OpenMM code with the backbone's topology and positions (N, CA, C; nanometers):
from openmm import Vec3, app, unit

residues = "MET ASP SER PHE GLU LEU ASN LYS ILE ALA GLY ILE VAL LEU GLY THR LEU LEU LEU THR MET GLY VAL GLY PHE PHE ALA ASP ILE VAL PHE SER ARG ALA PRO LEU ALA LYS PRO GLY TYR ASP LEU PRO ALA GLY GLU ALA ALA PRO ALA ALA GLY LYS GLY GLY PRO ALA PRO ALA ALA VAL PRO LEU GLY GLU LEU LEU ALA LYS ALA ASP PRO LYS LYS GLY GLU GLY GLY VAL LYS ALA CYS ALA ALA CYS HIS THR PHE ASP LYS GLY GLY PRO ASN ARG VAL GLY PRO ASN LEU TYR GLY VAL VAL THR ARG PRO VAL ALA SER VAL ALA GLY PHE GLY TYR SER ASP ALA LEU LYS GLY LYS GLY GLY ALA TRP SER PHE GLU ALA LEU ASP ALA PHE LEU THR ASN PRO LYS ALA ALA VAL PRO ASN ASN LYS MET ALA TRP ALA GLY GLU LYS ASP ALA ALA LYS ARG ALA ASP ILE ILE VAL TYR LEU ARG SER LEU ALA GLU THR PRO VAL ALA LEU PRO LYS".split()
positions = [
    Vec3(6.4961, 0.9529, 0.3757),
    Vec3(6.4142, 1.0371, 0.2940),
    Vec3(6.4276, 1.1800, 0.3487),
    Vec3(6.4581, 1.2725, 0.2577),
    Vec3(6.4757, 1.4094, 0.3037),
    Vec3(6.3440, 1.4871, 0.2942),
    Vec3(6.3455, 1.6118, 0.3446),
    Vec3(6.2230, 1.6921, 0.3504),
    Vec3(6.1718, 1.7286, 0.2118),
    Vec3(6.2608, 1.7364, 0.1118),
    Vec3(6.2157, 1.7698, -0.0234),
    Vec3(6.1242, 1.6601, -0.0777),
    Vec3(6.1594, 1.5340, -0.0538),
    Vec3(6.0759, 1.4234, -0.1011),
    Vec3(5.9440, 1.4174, -0.0257),
    Vec3(5.9453, 1.4466, 0.1036),
    Vec3(5.8208, 1.4514, 0.1800),
    Vec3(5.7298, 1.5622, 0.1259),
    Vec3(5.7882, 1.6752, 0.0905),
    Vec3(5.7091, 1.7840, 0.0326),
    Vec3(5.6471, 1.7427, -0.1004),
    Vec3(5.7238, 1.6696, -0.1827),
    Vec3(5.6701, 1.6225, -0.3112),
    Vec3(5.5524, 1.5267, -0.2892),
    Vec3(5.5636, 1.4352, -0.1948),
    Vec3(5.4567, 1.3388, -0.1662),
    Vec3(5.3336, 1.4121, -0.1137),
    Vec3(5.3540, 1.5053, -0.0211),
    Vec3(5.2416, 1.5825, 0.0320),
    Vec3(5.1769, 1.6653, -0.0788),
    Vec3(5.2556, 1.7232, -0.1660),
    Vec3(5.2019, 1.8010, -0.2779),
    Vec3(5.1195, 1.7150, -0.3717),
    Vec3(5.1648, 1.5932, -0.3992),
    Vec3(5.0912, 1.5016, -0.4867),
    Vec3(4.9581, 1.4628, -0.4225),
    Vec3(4.9598, 1.4308, -0.2932),
    Vec3(4.8368, 1.3927, -0.2226),
    Vec3(4.7391, 1.5093, -0.2220),
    Vec3(4.7867, 1.6273, -0.1850),
    Vec3(4.6988, 1.7449, -0.1816),
    Vec3(4.6493, 1.7815, -0.3216),
    Vec3(4.7353, 1.7712, -0.4208),
    Vec3(4.6948, 1.8002, -0.5589),
    Vec3(4.5873, 1.7029, -0.6066),
    Vec3(4.6027, 1.5750, -0.5707),
    Vec3(4.5026, 1.4744, -0.6084),
    Vec3(4.3688, 1.5040, -0.5413),
    Vec3(4.3709, 1.5391, -0.4139),
    Vec3(4.2473, 1.5744, -0.3443),
    Vec3(4.1826, 1.6979, -0.4052),
    Vec3(4.2646, 1.7981, -0.4395),
    Vec3(4.2117, 1.9195, -0.5005),
    Vec3(4.1506, 1.8890, -0.6371),
    Vec3(4.2156, 1.8050, -0.7161),
    Vec3(4.1629, 1.7656, -0.8467),
    Vec3(4.0307, 1.6901, -0.8317),
    Vec3(4.0223, 1.5996, -0.7333),
    Vec3(3.8993, 1.5233, -0.7097),
    Vec3(3.7847, 1.6155, -0.6709),
    Vec3(3.8132, 1.7110, -0.5825),
    Vec3(3.7089, 1.8070, -0.5441),
    Vec3(3.6655, 1.8914, -0.6627),
    Vec3(3.7607, 1.9327, -0.7440),
    Vec3(3.7285, 2.0141, -0.8617),
    Vec3(3.6424, 1.9385, -0.9606),
    Vec3(3.6735, 1.8111, -0.9835),
    Vec3(3.5923, 1.7286, -1.0733),
    Vec3(3.4514, 1.7128, -1.0169),
    Vec3(3.4397, 1.6965, -0.8846),
    Vec3(3.3072, 1.6852, -0.8223),
    Vec3(3.2251, 1.8111, -0.8409),
    Vec3(3.2867, 1.9281, -0.8186),
    Vec3(3.2144, 2.0549, -0.8375),
    Vec3(3.1733, 2.0729, -0.9832),
    Vec3(3.2650, 2.0405, -1.0751),
    Vec3(3.2352, 2.0534, -1.2179),
    Vec3(3.1205, 1.9597, -1.2570),
    Vec3(3.1212, 1.8365, -1.2060),
    Vec3(3.0146, 1.7405, -1.2372),
    Vec3(2.8807, 1.7894, -1.1827),
    Vec3(2.8793, 1.8493, -1.0637),
    Vec3(2.7544, 1.9032, -1.0089),
    Vec3(2.6971, 2.0136, -1.0972),
    Vec3(2.7846, 2.0946, -1.1560),
    Vec3(2.7385, 2.2027, -1.2435),
    Vec3(2.6837, 2.1454, -1.3743),
    Vec3(2.7577, 2.0537, -1.4352),
    Vec3(2.7183, 1.9973, -1.5642),
    Vec3(2.5931, 1.9106, -1.5529),
    Vec3(2.5853, 1.8292, -1.4492),
    Vec3(2.4761, 1.7340, -1.4358),
    Vec3(2.3767, 1.7735, -1.3270),
    Vec3(2.3535, 1.9007, -1.3095),
    Vec3(2.2583, 1.9443, -1.2068),
    Vec3(2.1164, 1.9106, -1.2508),
    Vec3(2.0291, 1.8874, -1.1534),
    Vec3(1.8907, 1.8576, -1.1853),
    Vec3(1.8020, 1.9519, -1.1055),
    Vec3(1.6862, 1.9746, -1.1609),
    Vec3(1.5917, 2.0659, -1.0966),
    Vec3(1.5396, 2.0023, -0.9678),
    Vec3(1.5081, 2.0830, -0.8678),
    Vec3(1.4519, 2.0255, -0.7452),
    Vec3(1.3148, 1.9643, -0.7720),
    Vec3(1.2769, 1.8664, -0.6909),
    Vec3(1.1483, 1.7994, -0.7079),
    Vec3(1.0343, 1.8958, -0.6794),
    Vec3(0.9255, 1.8842, -0.7566),
    Vec3(0.8078, 1.9681, -0.7349),
    Vec3(0.7445, 1.9354, -0.6001),
    Vec3(0.7390, 1.8069, -0.5671),
    Vec3(0.6911, 1.7661, -0.4353),
    Vec3(0.7762, 1.6480, -0.3922),
    Vec3(0.8084, 1.6389, -0.2638),
    Vec3(0.8975, 1.5318, -0.2186),
    Vec3(0.8321, 1.3944, -0.2312),
    Vec3(0.9137, 1.2940, -0.2502),
    Vec3(0.8639, 1.1566, -0.2599),
    Vec3(0.8247, 1.1218, -0.4014),
    Vec3(0.7477, 1.0156, -0.4140),
    Vec3(0.7015, 0.9717, -0.5441),
    Vec3(0.5651, 0.9064, -0.5285),
    Vec3(0.4886, 0.9058, -0.6359),
    Vec3(0.3580, 0.8425, -0.6340),
    Vec3(0.3737, 0.6932, -0.6523),
    Vec3(0.2981, 0.6179, -0.5763),
    Vec3(0.2990, 0.4731, -0.5915),
    Vec3(0.2238, 0.4360, -0.7178),
    Vec3(0.2639, 0.3279, -0.7838),
    Vec3(0.1927, 0.2903, -0.9057),
    Vec3(0.0496, 0.2517, -0.8749),
    Vec3(-0.0390, 0.2952, -0.9611),
    Vec3(-0.1797, 0.2601, -0.9463),
    Vec3(-0.2019, 0.1227, -1.0081),
    Vec3(-0.3152, 0.0637, -0.9799),
    Vec3(-0.3485, -0.0649, -1.0393),
    Vec3(-0.3657, -0.0504, -1.1897),
    Vec3(-0.3713, -0.1616, -1.2573),
    Vec3(-0.3886, -0.1582, -1.4013),
    Vec3(-0.5226, -0.0968, -1.4367),
    Vec3(-0.5221, -0.0194, -1.5439),
    Vec3(-0.6464, 0.0416, -1.5891),
    Vec3(-0.7344, -0.0659, -1.6512),
    Vec3(-0.8631, -0.0559, -1.6269),
    Vec3(-0.9564, -0.1521, -1.6845),
    Vec3(-0.9646, -0.1295, -1.8345),
    Vec3(-0.9674, -0.2361, -1.9139),
    Vec3(-0.9765, -0.2176, -2.0581),
    Vec3(-1.1096, -0.1538, -2.0950),
    Vec3(-1.1042, -0.0720, -2.1978),
    Vec3(-1.2259, -0.0055, -2.2439),
    Vec3(-1.3235, -0.1082, -2.2996),
    Vec3(-1.4507, -0.0803, -2.2823),
    Vec3(-1.5544, -0.1719, -2.3309),
    Vec3(-1.5452, -0.1832, -2.4819),
    Vec3(-1.5599, -0.3023, -2.5328),
    Vec3(-1.5565, -0.3233, -2.6762),
    Vec3(-1.4182, -0.3603, -2.7269),
    Vec3(-1.3152, -0.3424, -2.6465),
    Vec3(-1.1792, -0.3777, -2.6881),
    Vec3(-1.1415, -0.5113, -2.6259),
    Vec3(-1.0854, -0.5973, -2.7017),
    Vec3(-1.0379, -0.7243, -2.6496),
    Vec3(-1.1495, -0.8224, -2.6203),
    Vec3(-1.2631, -0.8101, -2.6830),
    Vec3(-1.3728, -0.9030, -2.6626),
    Vec3(-1.4688, -0.8538, -2.5574),
    Vec3(-1.5754, -0.9275, -2.5375),
    Vec3(-1.6748, -0.8843, -2.4396),
    Vec3(-1.6217, -0.8959, -2.2967),
    Vec3(-1.6692, -0.8083, -2.2106),
    Vec3(-1.6289, -0.8123, -2.0706),
    Vec3(-1.6886, -0.9361, -2.0052),
    Vec3(-1.6132, -1.0017, -1.9157),
    Vec3(-1.6677, -1.1197, -1.8501),
    Vec3(-1.7853, -1.0795, -1.7602),
    Vec3(-1.8810, -1.1697, -1.7509),
    Vec3(-1.9981, -1.1433, -1.6674),
    Vec3(-1.9547, -1.1424, -1.5211),
    Vec3(-1.9963, -1.0415, -1.4490),
    Vec3(-1.9594, -1.0287, -1.3088),
    Vec3(-2.0422, -1.1262, -1.2257),
    Vec3(-1.9743, -1.2000, -1.1404),
    Vec3(-2.0416, -1.2935, -1.0510),
    Vec3(-2.0868, -1.2134, -0.9288),
    Vec3(-2.2117, -1.2288, -0.8869),
    Vec3(-2.2581, -1.1546, -0.7694),
    Vec3(-2.1712, -1.1843, -0.6474),
    Vec3(-2.1537, -1.0818, -0.5641),
    Vec3(-2.0679, -1.0947, -0.4468),
    Vec3(-2.1164, -1.2051, -0.3535),
    Vec3(-2.2473, -1.2195, -0.3381),
    Vec3(-2.3013, -1.3249, -0.2505),
    Vec3(-2.2557, -1.4635, -0.2936),
    Vec3(-2.2559, -1.4889, -0.4258),
    Vec3(-2.2102, -1.6197, -0.4763),
    Vec3(-2.0616, -1.6402, -0.4490),
    Vec3(-1.9824, -1.5335, -0.4730),
    Vec3(-1.8381, -1.5446, -0.4483),
    Vec3(-1.8095, -1.5728, -0.3017),
    Vec3(-1.8806, -1.5038, -0.2126),
    Vec3(-1.8583, -1.5236, -0.0694),
    Vec3(-1.9019, -1.6627, -0.0247),
    Vec3(-2.0092, -1.7154, -0.0855),
    Vec3(-2.0562, -1.8493, -0.0497),
    Vec3(-1.9531, -1.9558, -0.0876),
    Vec3(-1.8799, -1.9329, -0.1965),
    Vec3(-1.7790, -2.0287, -0.2429),
    Vec3(-1.6410, -2.0030, -0.1813),
    Vec3(-1.6237, -1.8925, -0.1116),
    Vec3(-1.4921, -1.8511, -0.0625),
    Vec3(-1.4412, -1.9426, 0.0487),
    Vec3(-1.3091, -1.9492, 0.0584),
    Vec3(-1.2417, -2.0325, 0.1576),
    Vec3(-1.1624, -1.9433, 0.2532),
    Vec3(-1.2013, -1.9405, 0.3815),
    Vec3(-1.1290, -1.8542, 0.4760),
    Vec3(-0.9817, -1.8923, 0.4933),
    Vec3(-0.9471, -2.0195, 0.4736),
    Vec3(-0.8059, -2.0607, 0.4842),
    Vec3(-0.7236, -1.9953, 0.3732),
    Vec3(-0.7797, -1.9900, 0.2515),
    Vec3(-0.7109, -1.9207, 0.1425),
    Vec3(-0.7024, -1.7717, 0.1732),
    Vec3(-0.8077, -1.7180, 0.2333),
    Vec3(-0.8082, -1.5774, 0.2706),
    Vec3(-0.7019, -1.5449, 0.3735),
    Vec3(-0.6795, -1.6396, 0.4659),
    Vec3(-0.5751, -1.6199, 0.5665),
    Vec3(-0.4392, -1.6093, 0.4982),
    Vec3(-0.4189, -1.6908, 0.3960),
    Vec3(-0.2950, -1.6807, 0.3188),
    Vec3(-0.2903, -1.5525, 0.2374),
    Vec3(-0.4063, -1.5048, 0.1935),
    Vec3(-0.4130, -1.3831, 0.1130),
    Vec3(-0.3826, -1.2565, 0.1905),
    Vec3(-0.3918, -1.2606, 0.3235),
    Vec3(-0.3662, -1.1409, 0.4036),
    Vec3(-0.2242, -1.1369, 0.4597),
    Vec3(-0.1396, -1.2301, 0.4181),
    Vec3(-0.0023, -1.2310, 0.4701),
    Vec3(0.0690, -1.0999, 0.4384),
    Vec3(0.0476, -1.0458, 0.3193),
    Vec3(0.1098, -0.9177, 0.2842),
    Vec3(0.0521, -0.8047, 0.3693),
    Vec3(-0.0741, -0.8182, 0.4088),
    Vec3(-0.1397, -0.7149, 0.4906),
    Vec3(-0.0805, -0.7098, 0.6313),
    Vec3(-0.0238, -0.8219, 0.6759),
    Vec3(0.0293, -0.8305, 0.8119),
    Vec3(0.1482, -0.7375, 0.8337),
    Vec3(0.2043, -0.6850, 0.7267),
    Vec3(0.3131, -0.5880, 0.7430),
    Vec3(0.2609, -0.4579, 0.8038),
    Vec3(0.1346, -0.4263, 0.7793),
    Vec3(0.0769, -0.2997, 0.8270),
    Vec3(-0.0378, -0.3188, 0.9258),
    Vec3(-0.1027, -0.4339, 0.9278),
    Vec3(-0.2207, -0.4573, 1.0105),
    Vec3(-0.1984, -0.5775, 1.1029),
    Vec3(-0.2709, -0.5785, 1.2150),
    Vec3(-0.2769, -0.6974, 1.2996),
    Vec3(-0.4190, -0.7515, 1.2908),
    Vec3(-0.4357, -0.8796, 1.3251),
    Vec3(-0.5647, -0.9456, 1.3068),
    Vec3(-0.6194, -1.0091, 1.4351),
    Vec3(-0.5454, -1.0013, 1.5429),
    Vec3(-0.5900, -1.0659, 1.6658),
    Vec3(-0.6717, -0.9693, 1.7524),
    Vec3(-0.7573, -1.0264, 1.8349),
    Vec3(-0.8450, -0.9463, 1.9202),
    Vec3(-0.7600, -0.8627, 2.0158),
    Vec3(-0.7849, -0.7329, 2.0170),
    Vec3(-0.7101, -0.6432, 2.1033),
    Vec3(-0.5688, -0.6163, 2.0558),
    Vec3(-0.5386, -0.6576, 1.9324),
    Vec3(-0.4038, -0.6373, 1.8793),
    Vec3(-0.3733, -0.4898, 1.8591),
    Vec3(-0.2445, -0.4575, 1.8531),
    Vec3(-0.2063, -0.3167, 1.8387),
    Vec3(-0.2291, -0.2664, 1.6965),
    Vec3(-0.2389, -0.1365, 1.6848),
    Vec3(-0.2411, -0.0735, 1.5532),
    Vec3(-0.0972, -0.0605, 1.5063),
    Vec3(-0.0777, -0.0742, 1.3784),
    Vec3(0.0552, -0.0536, 1.3200),
    Vec3(0.0427, 0.0649, 1.2257),
    Vec3(0.0965, 0.0508, 1.1054),
    Vec3(0.0787, 0.1540, 1.0040),
    Vec3(-0.0694, 0.1625, 0.9698),
    Vec3(-0.1372, 0.0484, 0.9743),
    Vec3(-0.2816, 0.0415, 0.9557),
    Vec3(-0.3473, -0.0063, 1.0844),
    Vec3(-0.4785, 0.0098, 1.0945),
    Vec3(-0.5473, -0.0296, 1.2177),
    Vec3(-0.5612, -0.1813, 1.2304),
    Vec3(-0.5889, -0.2273, 1.3519),
    Vec3(-0.6170, -0.3689, 1.3764),
    Vec3(-0.7460, -0.4046, 1.3017),
    Vec3(-0.7490, -0.5210, 1.2367),
    Vec3(-0.8637, -0.5592, 1.1546),
    Vec3(-0.9542, -0.6633, 1.2198),
    Vec3(-0.9348, -0.6938, 1.3465),
    Vec3(-1.0241, -0.7887, 1.4132),
    Vec3(-1.1627, -0.7246, 1.4220),
    Vec3(-1.2632, -0.7954, 1.3746),
    Vec3(-1.4008, -0.7465, 1.3795),
    Vec3(-1.4305, -0.6347, 1.2816),
    Vec3(-1.3562, -0.6286, 1.1710),
    Vec3(-1.3737, -0.5176, 1.0763),
    Vec3(-1.5056, -0.5263, 1.0005),
    Vec3(-1.5564, -0.6468, 0.9750),
    Vec3(-1.6804, -0.6609, 0.8972),
    Vec3(-1.7964, -0.6047, 0.9789),
    Vec3(-1.8675, -0.5103, 0.9251),
    Vec3(-1.9803, -0.4340, 0.9796),
    Vec3(-1.9382, -0.3301, 1.0836),
    Vec3(-1.8087, -0.3134, 1.1081),
    Vec3(-1.7607, -0.2094, 1.1991),
    Vec3(-1.7720, -0.0739, 1.1280),
    Vec3(-1.8041, 0.0328, 1.2000),
    Vec3(-1.8065, 0.1653, 1.1372),
    Vec3(-1.6697, 0.2015, 1.0789),
    Vec3(-1.6688, 0.2702, 0.9663),
    Vec3(-1.5452, 0.3119, 0.9006),
    Vec3(-1.4713, 0.4107, 0.9915),
    Vec3(-1.3400, 0.3972, 0.9977),
    Vec3(-1.2524, 0.4879, 1.0729),
    Vec3(-1.2911, 0.4952, 1.2200),
    Vec3(-1.3140, 0.3792, 1.2827),
    Vec3(-1.3632, 0.3795, 1.4208),
    Vec3(-1.2694, 0.3154, 1.5234),
    Vec3(-1.1506, 0.2739, 1.4839),
    Vec3(-1.0584, 0.2138, 1.5805),
    Vec3(-0.9969, 0.3257, 1.6639),
    Vec3(-1.0171, 0.3181, 1.7934),
    Vec3(-0.9679, 0.4220, 1.8841),
    Vec3(-0.8159, 0.4277, 1.8810),
    Vec3(-0.7634, 0.5478, 1.8784),
    Vec3(-0.6194, 0.5663, 1.8845),
    Vec3(-0.5477, 0.5566, 1.7518),
    Vec3(-0.6191, 0.5312, 1.6436),
    Vec3(-0.5529, 0.5228, 1.5136),
    Vec3(-0.5753, 0.6523, 1.4369),
    Vec3(-0.4732, 0.7025, 1.3716),
    Vec3(-0.4808, 0.8281, 1.2964),
    Vec3(-0.5245, 0.8043, 1.1533),
    Vec3(-0.6536, 0.8035, 1.1310),
    Vec3(-0.7073, 0.7826, 0.9965),
    Vec3(-0.6872, 0.9071, 0.9103),
    Vec3(-0.6851, 0.8857, 0.7793),
    Vec3(-0.6792, 0.9982, 0.6867),
    Vec3(-0.8130, 1.0724, 0.6900),
    Vec3(-0.8105, 1.1975, 0.6495),
    Vec3(-0.9348, 1.2757, 0.6440),
    Vec3(-1.0339, 1.2117, 0.5476),
    Vec3(-0.9834, 1.1482, 0.4408),
    Vec3(-1.0713, 1.0841, 0.3428),
    Vec3(-1.1517, 0.9713, 0.4072),
    Vec3(-1.0864, 0.8865, 0.4876),
    Vec3(-1.1587, 0.7774, 0.5534),
    Vec3(-1.2506, 0.8291, 0.6633),
    Vec3(-1.2065, 0.9320, 0.7349),
    Vec3(-1.2919, 0.9895, 0.8387),
    Vec3(-1.4209, 1.0441, 0.7773),
    Vec3(-1.4108, 1.0997, 0.6579),
    Vec3(-1.5266, 1.1583, 0.5919),
    Vec3(-1.6131, 1.0583, 0.5169),
    Vec3(-1.5657, 0.9347, 0.5019),
    Vec3(-1.6417, 0.8349, 0.4246),
    Vec3(-1.7726, 0.7994, 0.4937),
    Vec3(-1.7688, 0.7747, 0.6216),
    Vec3(-1.8895, 0.7369, 0.6944),
    Vec3(-1.9351, 0.5965, 0.6600),
    Vec3(-2.0410, 0.5527, 0.7224),
    Vec3(-2.0952, 0.4193, 0.6971),
    Vec3(-2.0190, 0.3121, 0.7719),
    Vec3(-2.0399, 0.1894, 0.7291),
    Vec3(-1.9756, 0.0741, 0.7925),
    Vec3(-1.9077, -0.0100, 0.6855),
    Vec3(-1.8193, -0.0978, 0.7303),
    Vec3(-1.7496, -0.1879, 0.6381),
    Vec3(-1.8402, -0.3079, 0.6072),
    Vec3(-1.9343, -0.2875, 0.5183),
    Vec3(-2.0201, -0.3961, 0.4724),
    Vec3(-1.9388, -0.4852, 0.3783),
    Vec3(-1.9965, -0.5961, 0.3392),
    Vec3(-1.9281, -0.6852, 0.2449),
    Vec3(-1.9003, -0.6107, 0.1136),
    Vec3(-1.9982, -0.5332, 0.0669),
    Vec3(-1.9828, -0.4599, -0.0592),
    Vec3(-1.8763, -0.3514, -0.0459),
    Vec3(-1.8763, -0.2803, 0.0680),
    Vec3(-1.7764, -0.1751, 0.0886),
    Vec3(-1.6359, -0.2338, 0.0967),
    Vec3(-1.6217, -0.3461, 0.1658),
    Vec3(-1.4910, -0.4120, 0.1727),
    Vec3(-1.4464, -0.4589, 0.0347),
    Vec3(-1.5389, -0.5144, -0.0424),
    Vec3(-1.5051, -0.5611, -0.1766),
    Vec3(-1.4557, -0.4450, -0.2628),
    Vec3(-1.5256, -0.3331, -0.2590),
    Vec3(-1.4849, -0.2165, -0.3379),
    Vec3(-1.3491, -0.1639, -0.2901),
    Vec3(-1.3297, -0.1574, -0.1592),
    Vec3(-1.2047, -0.1055, -0.1053),
    Vec3(-1.0882, -0.1985, -0.1370),
    Vec3(-1.1098, -0.3289, -0.1255),
    Vec3(-1.0019, -0.4236, -0.1542),
    Vec3(-0.9707, -0.4319, -0.3029),
    Vec3(-1.0673, -0.3968, -0.3873),
    Vec3(-1.0419, -0.3951, -0.5322),
    Vec3(-0.9428, -0.2853, -0.5657),
    Vec3(-0.9687, -0.1648, -0.5173),
    Vec3(-0.8816, -0.0514, -0.5446),
    Vec3(-0.9027, 0.0524, -0.4351),
    Vec3(-0.8197, 0.0524, -0.3321),
    Vec3(-0.8393, 0.1450, -0.2204),
    Vec3(-0.8400, 0.2918, -0.2623),
    Vec3(-0.7590, 0.3281, -0.3589),
    Vec3(-0.7506, 0.4685, -0.4013),
    Vec3(-0.8761, 0.5119, -0.4770),
    Vec3(-0.9409, 0.4206, -0.5466),
    Vec3(-1.0647, 0.4551, -0.6171),
    Vec3(-1.1839, 0.4541, -0.5221),
    Vec3(-1.1858, 0.3606, -0.4272),
    Vec3(-1.2983, 0.3498, -0.3340),
    Vec3(-1.3023, 0.4681, -0.2377),
    Vec3(-1.1856, 0.5101, -0.1895),
    Vec3(-1.1759, 0.6246, -0.0981),
    Vec3(-1.0567, 0.7086, -0.1446),
    Vec3(-1.0810, 0.8018, -0.2375),
    Vec3(-0.9702, 0.8841, -0.2871),
    Vec3(-0.8988, 0.9581, -0.1741),
    Vec3(-0.7684, 0.9710, -0.1882),
    Vec3(-0.6810, 1.0414, -0.0929),
    Vec3(-0.6658, 0.9714, 0.0410),
    Vec3(-0.6920, 0.8403, 0.0474),
    Vec3(-0.6644, 0.7689, 0.1724),
    Vec3(-0.5146, 0.7398, 0.1789),
    Vec3(-0.4660, 0.7013, 0.2955),
    Vec3(-0.3221, 0.6815, 0.3171),
    Vec3(-0.2727, 0.5429, 0.2764),
    Vec3(-0.3624, 0.4510, 0.2450),
    Vec3(-0.3217, 0.3130, 0.2189),
    Vec3(-0.2424, 0.3044, 0.0883),
    Vec3(-0.1244, 0.2439, 0.0954),
    Vec3(-0.0352, 0.2382, -0.0196),
    Vec3(-0.0539, 0.1119, -0.1040),
    Vec3(-0.1361, 0.0201, -0.0605),
    Vec3(-0.1573, -0.1055, -0.1333),
    Vec3(-0.2434, -0.0796, -0.2561),
    Vec3(-0.2096, -0.1402, -0.3698),
    Vec3(-0.2799, -0.1147, -0.4956),
    Vec3(-0.4130, -0.1882, -0.5065),
    Vec3(-0.4341, -0.2938, -0.4290),
    Vec3(-0.5608, -0.3661, -0.4344),
    Vec3(-0.5460, -0.5052, -0.4925),
    Vec3(-0.6524, -0.5841, -0.4798),
    Vec3(-0.6572, -0.7214, -0.5329),
    Vec3(-0.7570, -0.7235, -0.6470),
    Vec3(-0.7099, -0.7555, -0.7662),
    Vec3(-0.7966, -0.7534, -0.8843),
    Vec3(-0.8807, -0.8804, -0.8990),
    Vec3(-0.8339, -0.9917, -0.8436),
    Vec3(-0.9038, -1.1197, -0.8574),
    Vec3(-1.0209, -1.1260, -0.7589),
    Vec3(-1.1429, -1.1335, -0.8117),
    Vec3(-1.2637, -1.1320, -0.7287),
    Vec3(-1.2691, -1.2514, -0.6333),
    Vec3(-1.2235, -1.3686, -0.6769),
    Vec3(-1.2260, -1.4869, -0.5906),
    Vec3(-1.1299, -1.4706, -0.4726),
    Vec3(-1.0137, -1.4149, -0.4974),
    Vec3(-0.9176, -1.3927, -0.3890),
    Vec3(-0.9716, -1.2883, -0.2914),
    Vec3(-1.0352, -1.1844, -0.3454),
    Vec3(-1.0968, -1.0835, -0.2583),
    Vec3(-1.2037, -1.1463, -0.1709),
    Vec3(-1.2846, -1.2340, -0.2289),
    Vec3(-1.3901, -1.3009, -0.1518),
    Vec3(-1.3289, -1.3871, -0.0419),
    Vec3(-1.2196, -1.4577, -0.0715),
    Vec3(-1.1508, -1.5368, 0.0310),
    Vec3(-1.1041, -1.4464, 0.1459),
    Vec3(-1.0483, -1.3318, 0.1118),
    Vec3(-0.9998, -1.2381, 0.2136),
    Vec3(-1.1155, -1.1855, 0.2976),
    Vec3(-1.2255, -1.1500, 0.2323),
    Vec3(-1.3412, -1.0960, 0.3046),
    Vec3(-1.3993, -1.2007, 0.3993),
    Vec3(-1.4089, -1.3251, 0.3532),
    Vec3(-1.4624, -1.4315, 0.4386),
    Vec3(-1.3675, -1.4571, 0.5560),
    Vec3(-1.2378, -1.4483, 0.5316),
    Vec3(-1.1432, -1.4617, 0.6424),
    Vec3(-1.1616, -1.3472, 0.7423),
    Vec3(-1.1722, -1.2236, 0.6923),
    Vec3(-1.1931, -1.1092, 0.7817),
    Vec3(-1.3237, -1.1242, 0.8599),
    Vec3(-1.4257, -1.1806, 0.7956),
    Vec3(-1.5548, -1.2050, 0.8619),
    Vec3(-1.5361, -1.3018, 0.9787),
    Vec3(-1.4470, -1.4008, 0.9618),
    Vec3(-1.4255, -1.5011, 1.0668),
    Vec3(-1.3528, -1.4428, 1.1886),
    Vec3(-1.2955, -1.3251, 1.1744),
    Vec3(-1.2225, -1.2615, 1.2844),
    Vec3(-1.3187, -1.1814, 1.3713),
    Vec3(-1.4064, -1.2507, 1.4365),
    Vec3(-1.5037, -1.1869, 1.5262),
    Vec3(-1.5529, -1.2928, 1.6239),
    Vec3(-1.6012, -1.2471, 1.7392),
    Vec3(-1.6564, -1.3431, 1.8360),
    Vec3(-1.7816, -1.4093, 1.7794),
    Vec3(-1.8651, -1.3334, 1.7113),
    Vec3(-1.9831, -1.3877, 1.6439),
    Vec3(-1.9835, -1.3324, 1.5014),
    Vec3(-1.9307, -1.4090, 1.4056),
    Vec3(-1.9257, -1.3610, 1.2679),
    Vec3(-2.0656, -1.3322, 1.2131),
    Vec3(-2.0771, -1.2252, 1.1353),
    Vec3(-2.2062, -1.1879, 1.0770),
    Vec3(-2.2408, -1.2873, 0.9656),
    Vec3(-2.3683, -1.2960, 0.9337),
    Vec3(-2.4132, -1.3878, 0.8291),
    Vec3(-2.3706, -1.3353, 0.6925),
    Vec3(-2.3423, -1.4303, 0.6020),
    Vec3(-2.3069, -1.3939, 0.4657),
    Vec3(-2.4307, -1.3433, 0.3920),
    Vec3(-2.4124, -1.2497, 0.2981),
    Vec3(-2.5269, -1.2035, 0.2208),
    Vec3(-2.5722, -1.3122, 0.1240),
    Vec3(-2.6954, -1.3017, 0.0809),
    Vec3(-2.7484, -1.4038, -0.0111),
    Vec3(-2.7309, -1.3613, -0.1530),
] * unit.nanometer
topology = app.Topology()
chain = topology.addChain("A")
for resn in residues:
    res = topology.addResidue(resn, chain)
    for name in ("N", "CA", "C"):
        topology.addAtom(name, app.Element.getBySymbol(name[0]), res)
């Protein structure tokens, strides 16, 4: 093979690379998109509650005390498996993306030492009562707007009650259930 043929091969390779780069630049110009207004994306919110009067009468709400009395902590333990990605449940367990949940029932809100709570949770005040946990587990973003928790919530009241009763059992002396 002489030098003329090597030059032709090199010219073809370089020409192909130049054409590929040119097509890339042209595509960037034609298909350019505006920069994002804010980085990231919003997580989907839970389903909106149907408006009253549409789709029949709203089901009668069962009092939380009744739901908790019927709740099964074993089912609740299964219900928190998804929570284990961000939280730990054992005594003295480490904080992860979320704080350790051992002894959370009746514990003051945003009180786990060493965990970086959102300003929204720090400002909430109070304690994690059964009612507060129920509201938070239903829809964390509605219960405490602007909190960092990315979970959309549990819509099924019975499953929430199972989870709350399981969380109640995670204490040296579990508090009494409400009546």
